[in-house]
Biopython code that builds the backbone (N, CA, C, O; Angstrom):
import numpy as np
from Bio.PDB.StructureBuilder import StructureBuilder

atoms = [
    (1, "MET", "N", (-14.890, 12.347, -7.237)),
    (1, "MET", "CA", (-14.575, 13.560, -7.973)),
    (1, "MET", "C", (-14.772, 14.767, -7.071)),
    (1, "MET", "O", (-15.773, 14.879, -6.363)),
    (2, "ALA", "N", (-13.802, 15.663, -7.110)),
    (2, "ALA", "CA", (-13.885, 16.903, -6.347)),
    (2, "ALA", "C", (-13.727, 18.081, -7.301)),
    (2, "ALA", "O", (-13.087, 17.979, -8.348)),
    (3, "ILE", "N", (-14.323, 19.192, -6.912)),
    (3, "ILE", "CA", (-14.133, 20.451, -7.631)),
    (3, "ILE", "C", (-13.118, 21.256, -6.829)),
    (3, "ILE", "O", (-13.362, 21.596, -5.672)),
    (4, "ARG", "N", (-11.987, 21.557, -7.443)),
    (4, "ARG", "CA", (-10.905, 22.289, -6.770)),
    (4, "ARG", "C", (-10.969, 23.762, -7.139)),
    (4, "ARG", "O", (-11.007, 24.112, -8.318)),
    (5, "ASN", "N", (-10.980, 24.625, -6.126)),
    (5, "ASN", "CA", (-10.997, 26.063, -6.353)),
    (5, "ASN", "C", (-9.598, 26.555, -6.711)),
    (5, "ASN", "O", (-8.603, 26.040, -6.200)),
    (6, "PRO", "N", (-9.527, 27.545, -7.582)),
    (6, "PRO", "CA", (-8.221, 28.081, -7.973)),
    (6, "PRO", "C", (-7.786, 29.218, -7.053)),
    (6, "PRO", "O", (-8.578, 29.785, -6.300)),
    (7, "THR", "N", (-6.509, 29.523, -7.146)),
    (7, "THR", "CA", (-5.953, 30.741, -6.588)),
    (7, "THR", "C", (-5.743, 31.679, -7.766)),
    (7, "THR", "O", (-5.114, 31.304, -8.755)),
    (8, "ILE", "N", (-6.261, 32.886, -7.666)),
    (8, "ILE", "CA", (-6.131, 33.868, -8.746)),
    (8, "ILE", "C", (-5.209, 34.973, -8.265)),
    (8, "ILE", "O", (-5.490, 35.641, -7.270)),
    (9, "SER", "N", (-4.106, 35.161, -8.976)),
    (9, "SER", "CA", (-3.082, 36.124, -8.575)),
    (9, "SER", "C", (-2.840, 37.132, -9.682)),
    (9, "SER", "O", (-2.262, 36.783, -10.711)),
    (10, "PRO", "N", (-3.272, 38.389, -9.496)),
    (10, "PRO", "CA", (-2.921, 39.419, -10.469)),
    (10, "PRO", "C", (-1.398, 39.567, -10.513)),
    (10, "PRO", "O", (-0.735, 39.585, -9.476)),
    (11, "MET", "N", (-0.862, 39.670, -11.714)),
    (11, "MET", "CA", (0.587, 39.764, -11.894)),
    (11, "MET", "C", (0.987, 41.135, -12.445)),
    (11, "MET", "O", (2.105, 41.309, -12.931)),
    (12, "GLY", "N", (0.121, 42.056, -12.372)),
    (12, "GLY", "CA", (0.343, 43.381, -12.928)),
    (12, "GLY", "C", (-0.988, 43.897, -13.436)),
    (12, "GLY", "O", (-2.033, 43.283, -13.223)),
    (13, "GLU", "N", (-0.933, 45.019, -14.102)),
    (13, "GLU", "CA", (-2.152, 45.660, -14.586)),
    (13, "GLU", "C", (-2.881, 44.846, -15.645)),
    (13, "GLU", "O", (-4.108, 44.897, -15.730)),
    (14, "ARG", "N", (-2.135, 44.092, -16.457)),
    (14, "ARG", "CA", (-2.740, 43.398, -17.596)),
    (14, "ARG", "C", (-2.589, 41.881, -17.570)),
    (14, "ARG", "O", (-3.007, 41.219, -18.520)),
    (15, "THR", "N", (-2.008, 41.306, -16.519)),
    (15, "THR", "CA", (-1.777, 39.867, -16.500)),
    (15, "THR", "C", (-2.299, 39.223, -15.221)),
    (15, "THR", "O", (-2.441, 39.878, -14.188)),
    (16, "VAL", "N", (-2.580, 37.935, -15.313)),
    (16, "VAL", "CA", (-3.091, 37.187, -14.168)),
    (16, "VAL", "C", (-2.570, 35.758, -14.238)),
    (16, "VAL", "O", (-2.351, 35.207, -15.317)),
    (17, "ARG", "N", (-2.377, 35.170, -13.055)),
    (17, "ARG", "CA", (-2.014, 33.759, -12.952)),
    (17, "ARG", "C", (-3.122, 33.054, -12.174)),
    (17, "ARG", "O", (-3.506, 33.485, -11.087)),
    (18, "ILE", "N", (-3.631, 31.962, -12.749)),
    (18, "ILE", "CA", (-4.698, 31.170, -12.143)),
    (18, "ILE", "C", (-4.117, 29.781, -11.881)),
    (18, "ILE", "O", (-3.611, 29.138, -12.800)),
    (19, "THR", "N", (-4.189, 29.313, -10.623)),
    (19, "THR", "CA", (-3.566, 28.039, -10.266)),
    (19, "THR", "C", (-4.553, 27.129, -9.553)),
    (19, "THR", "O", (-5.161, 27.510, -8.553)),
    (20, "TRP", "N", (-4.702, 25.921, -10.083)),
    (20, "TRP", "CA", (-5.475, 24.864, -9.436)),
    (20, "TRP", "C", (-4.471, 23.835, -8.927)),
    (20, "TRP", "O", (-3.652, 23.354, -9.709)),
    (21, "THR", "N", (-4.506, 23.485, -7.653)),
    (21, "THR", "CA", (-3.573, 22.511, -7.092)),
    (21, "THR", "C", (-4.339, 21.309, -6.547)),
    (21, "THR", "O", (-5.552, 21.360, -6.342)),
    (22, "GLY", "N", (-3.594, 20.224, -6.318)),
    (22, "GLY", "CA", (-4.179, 19.032, -5.721)),
    (22, "GLY", "C", (-5.203, 18.340, -6.587)),
    (22, "GLY", "O", (-6.146, 17.738, -6.073)),
    (23, "LEU", "N", (-5.032, 18.415, -7.913)),
    (23, "LEU", "CA", (-5.974, 17.787, -8.841)),
    (23, "LEU", "C", (-5.683, 16.290, -8.938)),
    (23, "LEU", "O", (-4.638, 15.882, -9.445)),
    (24, "LEU", "N", (-6.615, 15.486, -8.450)),
    (24, "LEU", "CA", (-6.478, 14.038, -8.455)),
    (24, "LEU", "C", (-7.278, 13.445, -9.610)),
    (24, "LEU", "O", (-8.069, 14.147, -10.242)),
    (25, "ASN", "N", (-7.079, 12.171, -9.888)),
    (25, "ASN", "CA", (-7.821, 11.505, -10.950)),
    (25, "ASN", "C", (-9.322, 11.713, -10.740)),
    (25, "ASN", "O", (-9.849, 11.402, -9.672)),
    (26, "GLY", "N", (-10.007, 12.236, -11.752)),
    (26, "GLY", "CA", (-11.441, 12.497, -11.696)),
    (26, "GLY", "C", (-11.819, 13.893, -11.227)),
    (26, "GLY", "O", (-12.988, 14.269, -11.309)),
    (27, "ASP", "N", (-10.852, 14.676, -10.735)),
    (27, "ASP", "CA", (-11.139, 16.033, -10.259)),
    (27, "ASP", "C", (-11.283, 17.013, -11.415)),
    (27, "ASP", "O", (-10.763, 16.809, -12.513)),
    (28, "GLN", "N", (-12.008, 18.083, -11.122)),
    (28, "GLN", "CA", (-12.114, 19.217, -12.038)),
    (28, "GLN", "C", (-11.744, 20.475, -11.266)),
    (28, "GLN", "O", (-11.896, 20.543, -10.046)),
    (29, "GLY", "N", (-11.260, 21.460, -11.996)),
    (29, "GLY", "CA", (-11.057, 22.767, -11.404)),
    (29, "GLY", "C", (-12.341, 23.564, -11.508)),
    (29, "GLY", "O", (-13.072, 23.448, -12.491)),
    (30, "ALA", "N", (-12.618, 24.376, -10.494)),
    (30, "ALA", "CA", (-13.760, 25.278, -10.582)),
    (30, "ALA", "C", (-13.521, 26.232, -11.749)),
    (30, "ALA", "O", (-12.422, 26.767, -11.890)),
    (31, "PRO", "N", (-14.534, 26.451, -12.588)),
    (31, "PRO", "CA", (-14.348, 27.324, -13.753)),
    (31, "PRO", "C", (-14.018, 28.754, -13.351)),
    (31, "PRO", "O", (-14.469, 29.246, -12.316)),
    (32, "VAL", "N", (-13.232, 29.403, -14.178)),
    (32, "VAL", "CA", (-12.865, 30.800, -13.991)),
    (32, "VAL", "C", (-13.296, 31.578, -15.220)),
    (32, "VAL", "O", (-13.038, 31.163, -16.350)),
    (33, "ASP", "N", (-13.958, 32.717, -14.993)),
    (33, "ASP", "CA", (-14.355, 33.610, -16.084)),
    (33, "ASP", "C", (-13.114, 34.385, -16.516)),
    (33, "ASP", "O", (-12.487, 35.075, -15.712)),
    (34, "TRP", "N", (-12.773, 34.264, -17.779)),
    (34, "TRP", "CA", (-11.563, 34.942, -18.253)),
    (34, "TRP", "C", (-11.745, 35.556, -19.638)),
    (34, "TRP", "O", (-10.828, 35.564, -20.459)),
    (35, "ALA", "N", (-12.929, 36.060, -19.870)),
    (35, "ALA", "CA", (-13.262, 36.609, -21.179)),
    (35, "ALA", "C", (-12.389, 37.811, -21.573)),
    (35, "ALA", "O", (-12.249, 38.099, -22.762)),
    (36, "LEU", "N", (-11.811, 38.502, -20.613)),
    (36, "LEU", "CA", (-10.992, 39.671, -20.927)),
    (36, "LEU", "C", (-9.591, 39.320, -21.413)),
    (36, "LEU", "O", (-8.859, 40.189, -21.887)),
    (37, "TYR", "N", (-9.219, 38.053, -21.295)),
    (37, "TYR", "CA", (-7.852, 37.634, -21.595)),
    (37, "TYR", "C", (-7.798, 36.864, -22.908)),
    (37, "TYR", "O", (-8.514, 35.879, -23.085)),
    (38, "ALA", "N", (-6.953, 37.310, -23.819)),
    (38, "ALA", "CA", (-6.858, 36.649, -25.122)),
    (38, "ALA", "C", (-5.530, 35.927, -25.305)),
    (38, "ALA", "O", (-5.480, 34.926, -26.019)),
    (39, "ASP", "N", (-4.472, 36.391, -24.695)),
    (39, "ASP", "CA", (-3.179, 35.714, -24.776)),
    (39, "ASP", "C", (-3.027, 34.864, -23.526)),
    (39, "ASP", "O", (-3.028, 35.388, -22.412)),
    (40, "ARG", "N", (-2.894, 33.533, -23.706)),
    (40, "ARG", "CA", (-2.829, 32.685, -22.523)),
    (40, "ARG", "C", (-2.112, 31.368, -22.803)),
    (40, "ARG", "O", (-2.038, 30.895, -23.937)),
    (41, "SER", "N", (-1.588, 30.799, -21.721)),
    (41, "SER", "CA", (-0.930, 29.494, -21.800)),
    (41, "SER", "C", (-1.261, 28.710, -20.541)),
    (41, "SER", "O", (-1.600, 29.280, -19.504)),
    (42, "ALA", "N", (-1.156, 27.381, -20.652)),
    (42, "ALA", "CA", (-1.405, 26.496, -19.516)),
    (42, "ALA", "C", (-0.157, 25.668, -19.254)),
    (42, "ALA", "O", (0.444, 25.120, -20.178)),
    (43, "GLN", "N", (0.224, 25.583, -17.986)),
    (43, "GLN", "CA", (1.342, 24.746, -17.569)),
    (43, "GLN", "C", (0.790, 23.661, -16.655)),
    (43, "GLN", "O", (0.004, 23.944, -15.750)),
    (44, "VAL", "N", (1.200, 22.425, -16.893)),
    (44, "VAL", "CA", (0.796, 21.310, -16.045)),
    (44, "VAL", "C", (2.047, 20.702, -15.430)),
    (44, "VAL", "O", (3.005, 20.390, -16.137)),
    (45, "THR", "N", (2.036, 20.534, -14.097)),
    (45, "THR", "CA", (3.143, 19.925, -13.379)),
    (45, "THR", "C", (2.581, 18.947, -12.351)),
    (45, "THR", "O", (1.380, 18.937, -12.079)),
    (46, "GLY", "N", (3.460, 18.130, -11.787)),
    (46, "GLY", "CA", (3.059, 17.225, -10.729)),
    (46, "GLY", "C", (3.263, 15.779, -11.123)),
    (46, "GLY", "O", (4.026, 15.463, -12.037)),
    (47, "THR", "N", (2.564, 14.906, -10.414)),
    (47, "THR", "CA", (2.655, 13.466, -10.638)),
    (47, "THR", "C", (1.482, 13.021, -11.491)),
    (47, "THR", "O", (0.330, 13.138, -11.073)),
    (48, "PHE", "N", (1.761, 12.513, -12.681)),
    (48, "PHE", "CA", (0.705, 12.076, -13.593)),
    (48, "PHE", "C", (0.211, 10.671, -13.250)),
    (48, "PHE", "O", (-0.949, 10.345, -13.505)),
    (49, "GLY", "N", (1.086, 9.831, -12.669)),
    (49, "GLY", "CA", (0.704, 8.460, -12.394)),
    (49, "GLY", "C", (0.542, 7.683, -13.691)),
    (49, "GLY", "O", (0.870, 8.184, -14.767)),
    (50, "THR", "N", (0.041, 6.474, -13.588)),
    (50, "THR", "CA", (-0.155, 5.637, -14.763)),
    (50, "THR", "C", (-1.312, 6.167, -15.600)),
    (50, "THR", "O", (-2.453, 6.197, -15.140)),
    (51, "GLY", "N", (-1.019, 6.584, -16.824)),
    (51, "GLY", "CA", (-2.046, 7.057, -17.743)),
    (51, "GLY", "C", (-2.629, 8.412, -17.406)),
    (51, "GLY", "O", (-3.658, 8.783, -17.971)),
    (52, "GLY", "N", (-2.011, 9.173, -16.502)),
    (52, "GLY", "CA", (-2.558, 10.465, -16.078)),
    (52, "GLY", "C", (-2.709, 11.447, -17.228)),
    (52, "GLY", "O", (-1.833, 11.556, -18.086)),
    (53, "SER", "N", (-3.822, 12.157, -17.237)),
    (53, "SER", "CA", (-4.088, 13.137, -18.292)),
    (53, "SER", "C", (-5.038, 14.209, -17.770)),
    (53, "SER", "O", (-5.991, 13.914, -17.049)),
    (54, "VAL", "N", (-4.766, 15.441, -18.140)),
    (54, "VAL", "CA", (-5.659, 16.552, -17.791)),
    (54, "VAL", "C", (-6.027, 17.279, -19.075)),
    (54, "VAL", "O", (-5.164, 17.562, -19.906)),
    (55, "THR", "N", (-7.299, 17.576, -19.233)),
    (55, "THR", "CA", (-7.786, 18.314, -20.391)),
    (55, "THR", "C", (-8.111, 19.735, -19.951)),
    (55, "THR", "O", (-8.772, 19.945, -18.934)),
    (56, "ILE", "N", (-7.639, 20.711, -20.730)),
    (56, "ILE", "CA", (-7.986, 22.111, -20.482)),
    (56, "ILE", "C", (-9.255, 22.382, -21.272)),
    (56, "ILE", "O", (-9.272, 22.267, -22.497)),
    (57, "GLU", "N", (-10.320, 22.743, -20.560)),
    (57, "GLU", "CA", (-11.637, 22.889, -21.181)),
    (57, "GLU", "C", (-12.134, 24.323, -21.102)),
    (57, "GLU", "O", (-11.744, 25.089, -20.221)),
    (58, "GLY", "N", (-13.003, 24.667, -22.041)),
    (58, "GLY", "CA", (-13.621, 25.978, -22.057)),
    (58, "GLY", "C", (-15.112, 25.880, -22.278)),
    (58, "GLY", "O", (-15.623, 24.864, -22.750)),
    (59, "SER", "N", (-15.806, 26.954, -21.929)),
    (59, "SER", "CA", (-17.258, 27.031, -22.122)),
    (59, "SER", "C", (-17.664, 28.472, -22.365)),
    (59, "SER", "O", (-17.078, 29.403, -21.812)),
    (60, "ASN", "N", (-18.661, 28.638, -23.189)),
    (60, "ASN", "CA", (-19.253, 29.961, -23.385)),
    (60, "ASN", "C", (-20.573, 30.112, -22.643)),
    (60, "ASN", "O", (-21.100, 31.220, -22.540)),
    (61, "ASP", "N", (-21.122, 28.997, -22.117)),
    (61, "ASP", "CA", (-22.394, 29.061, -21.383)),
    (61, "ASP", "C", (-22.269, 28.598, -19.929)),
    (61, "ASP", "O", (-23.269, 28.538, -19.213)),
    (62, "ASP", "N", (-21.056, 28.271, -19.489)),
    (62, "ASP", "CA", (-20.778, 27.806, -18.127)),
    (62, "ASP", "C", (-21.500, 26.522, -17.749)),
    (62, "ASP", "O", (-21.620, 26.209, -16.565)),
    (63, "VAL", "N", (-21.981, 25.777, -18.735)),
    (63, "VAL", "CA", (-22.650, 24.499, -18.498)),
    (63, "VAL", "C", (-21.945, 23.396, -19.289)),
    (63, "VAL", "O", (-21.587, 22.357, -18.735)),
    (64, "ASN", "N", (-21.755, 23.628, -20.562)),
    (64, "ASN", "CA", (-21.170, 22.642, -21.470)),
    (64, "ASN", "C", (-19.707, 22.980, -21.711)),
    (64, "ASN", "O", (-19.394, 23.968, -22.376)),
    (65, "PHE", "N", (-18.809, 22.157, -21.168)),
    (65, "PHE", "CA", (-17.370, 22.370, -21.318)),
    (65, "PHE", "C", (-16.817, 21.413, -22.361)),
    (65, "PHE", "O", (-17.171, 20.234, -22.385)),
    (66, "VAL", "N", (-15.949, 21.924, -23.221)),
    (66, "VAL", "CA", (-15.324, 21.129, -24.282)),
    (66, "VAL", "C", (-13.816, 21.392, -24.264)),
    (66, "VAL", "O", (-13.374, 22.430, -23.771)),
    (67, "PRO", "N", (-13.027, 20.458, -24.799)),
    (67, "PRO", "CA", (-11.579, 20.674, -24.833)),
    (67, "PRO", "C", (-11.211, 21.904, -25.664)),
    (67, "PRO", "O", (-11.745, 22.119, -26.752)),
    (68, "LEU", "N", (-10.295, 22.699, -25.133)),
    (68, "LEU", "CA", (-9.736, 23.806, -25.890)),
    (68, "LEU", "C", (-8.582, 23.272, -26.729)),
    (68, "LEU", "O", (-8.126, 22.148, -26.520)),
    (69, "SER", "N", (-8.108, 24.082, -27.681)),
    (69, "SER", "CA", (-7.073, 23.653, -28.619)),
    (69, "SER", "C", (-5.761, 24.385, -28.369)),
    (69, "SER", "O", (-5.739, 25.504, -27.856)),
    (70, "ASP", "N", (-4.655, 23.714, -28.750)),
    (70, "ASP", "CA", (-3.358, 24.371, -28.738)),
    (70, "ASP", "C", (-3.167, 25.121, -30.057)),
    (70, "ASP", "O", (-4.070, 25.152, -30.893)),
    (71, "ALA", "N", (-2.010, 25.716, -30.239)),
    (71, "ALA", "CA", (-1.751, 26.525, -31.438)),
    (71, "ALA", "C", (-1.735, 25.706, -32.722)),
    (71, "ALA", "O", (-1.838, 26.270, -33.812)),
    (72, "ARG", "N", (-1.607, 24.386, -32.613)),
    (72, "ARG", "CA", (-1.599, 23.511, -33.787)),
    (72, "ARG", "C", (-2.968, 22.900, -34.065)),
    (72, "ARG", "O", (-3.121, 22.109, -34.997)),
    (73, "GLY", "N", (-3.969, 23.268, -33.254)),
    (73, "GLY", "CA", (-5.316, 22.763, -33.451)),
    (73, "GLY", "C", (-5.610, 21.456, -32.740)),
    (73, "GLY", "O", (-6.679, 20.878, -32.938)),
    (74, "ASN", "N", (-4.686, 20.974, -31.914)),
    (74, "ASN", "CA", (-4.900, 19.741, -31.161)),
    (74, "ASN", "C", (-5.622, 20.021, -29.849)),
    (74, "ASN", "O", (-5.428, 21.075, -29.245)),
    (75, "ASN", "N", (-6.453, 19.084, -29.408)),
    (75, "ASN", "CA", (-7.082, 19.216, -28.099)),
    (75, "ASN", "C", (-6.011, 19.295, -27.020)),
    (75, "ASN", "O", (-4.992, 18.609, -27.094)),
    (76, "LEU", "N", (-6.246, 20.130, -26.024)),
    (76, "LEU", "CA", (-5.314, 20.255, -24.911)),
    (76, "LEU", "C", (-5.571, 19.146, -23.894)),
    (76, "LEU", "O", (-6.105, 19.394, -22.812)),
    (77, "ALA", "N", (-5.190, 17.931, -24.250)),
    (77, "ALA", "CA", (-5.209, 16.764, -23.367)),
    (77, "ALA", "C", (-3.747, 16.480, -23.043)),
    (77, "ALA", "O", (-3.025, 15.913, -23.863)),
    (78, "ILE", "N", (-3.317, 16.870, -21.860)),
    (78, "ILE", "CA", (-1.899, 16.889, -21.513)),
    (78, "ILE", "C", (-1.579, 15.698, -20.605)),
    (78, "ILE", "O", (-2.230, 15.499, -19.580)),
    (79, "ASN", "N", (-0.572, 14.911, -20.991)),
    (79, "ASN", "CA", (-0.223, 13.734, -20.199)),
    (79, "ASN", "C", (1.241, 13.713, -19.777)),
    (79, "ASN", "O", (1.765, 12.663, -19.405)),
    (80, "ALA", "N", (1.901, 14.863, -19.831)),
    (80, "ALA", "CA", (3.275, 15.026, -19.348)),
    (80, "ALA", "C", (3.468, 16.502, -19.003)),
    (80, "ALA", "O", (2.797, 17.366, -19.569)),
    (81, "ALA", "N", (4.373, 16.789, -18.089)),
    (81, "ALA", "CA", (4.624, 18.170, -17.681)),
    (81, "ALA", "C", (5.037, 19.012, -18.879)),
    (81, "ALA", "O", (5.948, 18.639, -19.618)),
    (82, "LYS", "N", (4.372, 20.146, -19.074)),
    (82, "LYS", "CA", (4.694, 21.038, -20.193)),
    (82, "LYS", "C", (3.883, 22.323, -20.083)),
    (82, "LYS", "O", (2.994, 22.457, -19.243)),
    (83, "ILE", "N", (4.222, 23.256, -20.956)),
    (83, "ILE", "CA", (3.456, 24.496, -21.138)),
    (83, "ILE", "C", (2.928, 24.492, -22.555)),
    (83, "ILE", "O", (3.665, 24.205, -23.498)),
    (84, "GLU", "N", (1.652, 24.809, -22.708)),
    (84, "GLU", "CA", (1.018, 24.876, -24.030)),
    (84, "GLU", "C", (0.287, 26.206, -24.180)),
    (84, "GLU", "O", (-0.340, 26.691, -23.238)),
    (85, "GLN", "N", (0.373, 26.784, -25.364)),
    (85, "GLN", "CA", (-0.433, 27.954, -25.695)),
    (85, "GLN", "C", (-1.880, 27.510, -25.853)),
    (85, "GLN", "O", (-2.149, 26.432, -26.384)),
    (86, "ILE", "N", (-2.818, 28.343, -25.389)),
    (86, "ILE", "CA", (-4.241, 28.067, -25.563)),
    (86, "ILE", "C", (-4.738, 28.942, -26.703)),
    (86, "ILE", "O", (-4.707, 30.169, -26.615)),
    (87, "GLU", "N", (-5.193, 28.309, -27.764)),
    (87, "GLU", "CA", (-5.589, 29.029, -28.972)),
    (87, "GLU", "C", (-7.011, 29.578, -28.881)),
    (87, "GLU", "O", (-7.252, 30.725, -29.260)),
    (88, "ASP", "N", (-7.947, 28.784, -28.389)),
    (88, "ASP", "CA", (-9.360, 29.164, -28.383)),
    (88, "ASP", "C", (-9.659, 30.209, -27.310)),
    (88, "ASP", "O", (-9.069, 30.204, -26.230)),
    (89, "VAL", "N", (-10.580, 31.092, -27.633)),
    (89, "VAL", "CA", (-11.061, 32.081, -26.665)),
    (89, "VAL", "C", (-12.445, 31.637, -26.216)),
    (89, "VAL", "O", (-13.339, 31.430, -27.036)),
    (90, "SER", "N", (-12.613, 31.493, -24.911)),
    (90, "SER", "CA", (-13.911, 31.110, -24.352)),
    (90, "SER", "C", (-14.199, 31.973, -23.136)),
    (90, "SER", "O", (-13.298, 32.608, -22.587)),
    (91, "LYS", "N", (-15.452, 31.992, -22.719)),
    (91, "LYS", "CA", (-15.832, 32.785, -21.548)),
    (91, "LYS", "C", (-15.197, 32.247, -20.276)),
    (91, "LYS", "O", (-14.714, 33.017, -19.445)),
    (92, "SER", "N", (-15.195, 30.920, -20.119)),
    (92, "SER", "CA", (-14.678, 30.291, -18.909)),
    (92, "SER", "C", (-13.678, 29.204, -19.260)),
    (92, "SER", "O", (-13.658, 28.688, -20.377)),
    (93, "ILE", "N", (-12.847, 28.870, -18.281)),
    (93, "ILE", "CA", (-11.844, 27.819, -18.440)),
    (93, "ILE", "C", (-11.797, 26.990, -17.169)),
    (93, "ILE", "O", (-12.090, 27.478, -16.077)),
    (94, "ARG", "N", (-11.414, 25.702, -17.334)),
    (94, "ARG", "CA", (-11.186, 24.828, -16.178)),
    (94, "ARG", "C", (-10.312, 23.652, -16.621)),
    (94, "ARG", "O", (-10.309, 23.289, -17.797)),
    (95, "PRO", "N", (-9.574, 23.061, -15.684)),
    (95, "PRO", "CA", (-8.902, 21.797, -15.960)),
    (95, "PRO", "C", (-9.804, 20.642, -15.561)),
    (95, "PRO", "O", (-10.614, 20.766, -14.644)),
    (96, "ASN", "N", (-9.662, 19.521, -16.250)),
    (96, "ASN", "CA", (-10.443, 18.323, -15.958)),
    (96, "ASN", "C", (-9.492, 17.117, -16.041)),
    (96, "ASN", "O", (-9.020, 16.772, -17.124)),
    (97, "VAL", "N", (-9.217, 16.483, -14.897)),
    (97, "VAL", "CA", (-8.331, 15.329, -14.875)),
    (97, "VAL", "C", (-9.142, 14.125, -15.327)),
    (97, "VAL", "O", (-10.015, 13.642, -14.605)),
    (98, "THR", "N", (-8.847, 13.648, -16.523)),
    (98, "THR", "CA", (-9.674, 12.619, -17.161)),
    (98, "THR", "C", (-9.134, 11.208, -17.002)),
    (98, "THR", "O", (-9.833, 10.246, -17.317)),
    (99, "ALA", "N", (-7.896, 11.062, -16.516)),
    (99, "ALA", "CA", (-7.317, 9.729, -16.346)),
    (99, "ALA", "C", (-6.169, 9.803, -15.351)),
    (99, "ALA", "O", (-5.622, 10.872, -15.080)),
    (100, "GLY", "N", (-5.822, 8.656, -14.821)),
    (100, "GLY", "CA", (-4.710, 8.559, -13.887)),
    (100, "GLY", "C", (-4.934, 7.408, -12.933)),
    (100, "GLY", "O", (-5.793, 6.554, -13.153)),
    (101, "ASP", "N", (-4.138, 7.396, -11.856)),
    (101, "ASP", "CA", (-4.280, 6.361, -10.840)),
    (101, "ASP", "C", (-4.237, 7.008, -9.463)),
    (101, "ASP", "O", (-4.414, 8.220, -9.338)),
    (102, "GLY", "N", (-4.004, 6.212, -8.437)),
    (102, "GLY", "CA", (-4.008, 6.728, -7.070)),
    (102, "GLY", "C", (-2.875, 7.672, -6.746)),
    (102, "GLY", "O", (-2.914, 8.353, -5.722)),
    (103, "THR", "N", (-1.847, 7.728, -7.613)),
    (103, "THR", "CA", (-0.736, 8.645, -7.359)),
    (103, "THR", "C", (-0.878, 9.966, -8.119)),
    (103, "THR", "O", (-0.093, 10.889, -7.901)),
    (104, "THR", "N", (-1.861, 10.066, -8.999)),
    (104, "THR", "CA", (-2.047, 11.289, -9.801)),
    (104, "THR", "C", (-2.334, 12.477, -8.886)),
    (104, "THR", "O", (-3.257, 12.439, -8.072)),
    (105, "ASN", "N", (-1.537, 13.526, -9.029)),
    (105, "ASN", "CA", (-1.700, 14.746, -8.235)),
    (105, "ASN", "C", (-1.073, 15.877, -9.033)),
    (105, "ASN", "O", (0.151, 16.007, -9.073)),
    (106, "LEU", "N", (-1.905, 16.696, -9.669)),
    (106, "LEU", "CA", (-1.437, 17.683, -10.644)),
    (106, "LEU", "C", (-1.722, 19.111, -10.213)),
    (106, "LEU", "O", (-2.625, 19.382, -9.421)),
    (107, "THR", "N", (-0.923, 20.009, -10.759)),
    (107, "THR", "CA", (-1.136, 21.448, -10.640)),
    (107, "THR", "C", (-1.251, 22.011, -12.045)),
    (107, "THR", "O", (-0.414, 21.734, -12.905)),
    (108, "VAL", "N", (-2.288, 22.799, -12.274)),
    (108, "VAL", "CA", (-2.467, 23.480, -13.557)),
    (108, "VAL", "C", (-2.387, 24.975, -13.293)),
    (108, "VAL", "O", (-3.121, 25.513, -12.464)),
    (109, "THR", "N", (-1.485, 25.640, -14.012)),
    (109, "THR", "CA", (-1.312, 27.081, -13.878)),
    (109, "THR", "C", (-1.543, 27.720, -15.237)),
    (109, "THR", "O", (-0.867, 27.395, -16.213)),
    (110, "VAL", "N", (-2.501, 28.629, -15.289)),
    (110, "VAL", "CA", (-2.788, 29.376, -16.514)),
    (110, "VAL", "C", (-2.278, 30.799, -16.326)),
    (110, "VAL", "O", (-2.548, 31.441, -15.311)),
    (111, "PHE", "N", (-1.546, 31.274, -17.308)),
    (111, "PHE", "CA", (-1.082, 32.659, -17.323)),
    (111, "PHE", "C", (-1.777, 33.351, -18.469)),
    (111, "PHE", "O", (-1.776, 32.842, -19.590)),
    (112, "ALA", "N", (-2.376, 34.508, -18.211)),
    (112, "ALA", "CA", (-3.140, 35.193, -19.246)),
    (112, "ALA", "C", (-2.844, 36.693, -19.234)),
    (112, "ALA", "O", (-2.536, 37.286, -18.200)),
    (113, "ARG", "N", (-2.949, 37.278, -20.429)),
    (113, "ARG", "CA", (-2.691, 38.704, -20.587)),
    (113, "ARG", "C", (-3.857, 39.362, -21.314)),
    (113, "ARG", "O", (-4.333, 38.860, -22.333)),
    (114, "LYS", "N", (-4.306, 40.483, -20.780)),
    (114, "LYS", "CA", (-5.342, 41.265, -21.461)),
    (114, "LYS", "C", (-4.769, 41.851, -22.733)),
    (114, "LYS", "O", (-3.590, 42.202, -22.795)),
    (115, "VAL", "N", (-5.620, 41.956, -23.756)),
    (115, "VAL", "CA", (-5.154, 42.472, -25.034)),
    (115, "VAL", "C", (-5.311, 43.985, -25.160)),
    (115, "VAL", "O", (-4.858, 44.566, -26.146)),
    (116, "PHE", "N", (-5.931, 44.622, -24.201)),
    (116, "PHE", "CA", (-6.090, 46.079, -24.286)),
    (116, "PHE", "C", (-5.475, 46.754, -23.104)),
    (116, "PHE", "O", (-5.512, 47.981, -23.005)),
]
sb = StructureBuilder()
sb.init_structure("model")
sb.init_model(0)
sb.init_chain("A")
sb.init_seg("    ")
for serial, (resi, resn, name, xyz) in enumerate(atoms, 1):
    if name == "N":
        sb.init_residue(resn, " ", resi, " ")
    sb.init_atom(name, np.array(xyz, "f"), 0.0, 1.0, " ", f" {name:<3s}", serial, name[0])
structure = sb.get_structure()
């Protein structure tokens, strides 16, 4: 298991793009503090491999991370390329690759907008 650092790219005065690349089976993204952002979505791309899945997790104490939810209340456990709205607001966010095989190699990109 490796902790992958993100690239954080401001996209204007009120928006930011956070990208974790090279996420292999068992890897986690380094958490990012994003308490100022309320409108956000996560995009997952890359090679999922057999059974590949990444969970988008959040924490309010930076110790205990739990799955965040999509707009329908489902856990954000993503096993195919897509974009999902992130419903829950948490202090920090990270991706966690929870399943896959030797070919799993994912990129998670979060886009967020400040509400003020």
